[in-house]
N, C-alpha and C positions, 0 to 999 in steps of 0.2 A: 504494500500499499504506500503510495507516495503521491497523494492528490495534489500537494503543493507544486510539484514539478510536472505532473502528468495530467492536470485537469483538462487541458484542451482535448486530449484523446479520450479521457473518461466521459466528457460531455458528449462528444461525437458518438462514442459507442452507445451511450444511453439513448440518444436520439435514433440511432440505427436500429436499436431494439424496440422502438416505438414508445419509449417512456415519455409520458406527458407532463409529469411533475418531477423535478430534480430537487431532492432535499439536500441541504448543506447547512453547516453550522458556522456562525461567526464567532471566532475565538477572540476573546478579549485580549489575550496575550499577543495576538497578531496585530490587532488594530490599535492598541495602545502599548507599545513596547516599553515605554517609560512614562512617568507622570508628566502630563501636559503635552505629550507627543502623540498625534493621531495619524494613522496611515491606512486609508481605505482602498488604495490602488489595487491591491490583489483582488479584493472582493468586487470592486467596480468591474474589473476585467472578467472575473468568473461570471458575474450576473449578466454582463453583455453577451458572453459566449452562450450561456444557457438560453437566453432570449433569442439569439441569432440561430440557435439550433432548433427553434420552434417548440421549446419546452418552457414550462412555467416554474420559476424558482419557489421553493418552500424553505424559509429560513428559520433555523433554530438559533435563538439568541444566546442562551447560556448552555454550554456544554461541559461544565465543570473544569474549565481551563482558566487558571488565573495567572496573571503575569508574576514573575518572580519578585518584582519590586513591591508587590502588595504585602510581602512577608508571610503569605499563606502557606507556602509549601517549601520544604527543604531548609528550614532555619532552626535556630536554637529553641524556638518555642514549640517544637513539634515533639510528639511522643516518638520513640524509636520506630514504631510501626508506620509512621507517616501521618497520623491524625493530629490536628492541633490540640494543644492543651486547653482546658476550659477558659483560661485567661486570654486566649487569642481570638481573633475574629478573621473571617475571610470575606472579602468583598463588602465590608461594612456590616455583615451579619454576624452577631455573636455566636460562638460555637459553645454548645452546652454539653 
């Protein structure tokens, strides 16, 4: 799986199979790689290709991918198994 690099081919294959709705998720980590910095270029191109292929996009906004700068994953506030400690929060939502 490498949608990031192969999405033109994936979208074309889906259209060739007769797919009418193409589901994709918008990853927060990809559109806001650092605080105050937004980049929608990748998704703008994906959506343009989906529409050009004659399919309709269906977008999932939250797919459990948080940017590293939020402090949610892989930091000192994590339990060894990867879940946040009760004192941490992810994406502004407290973790209990």
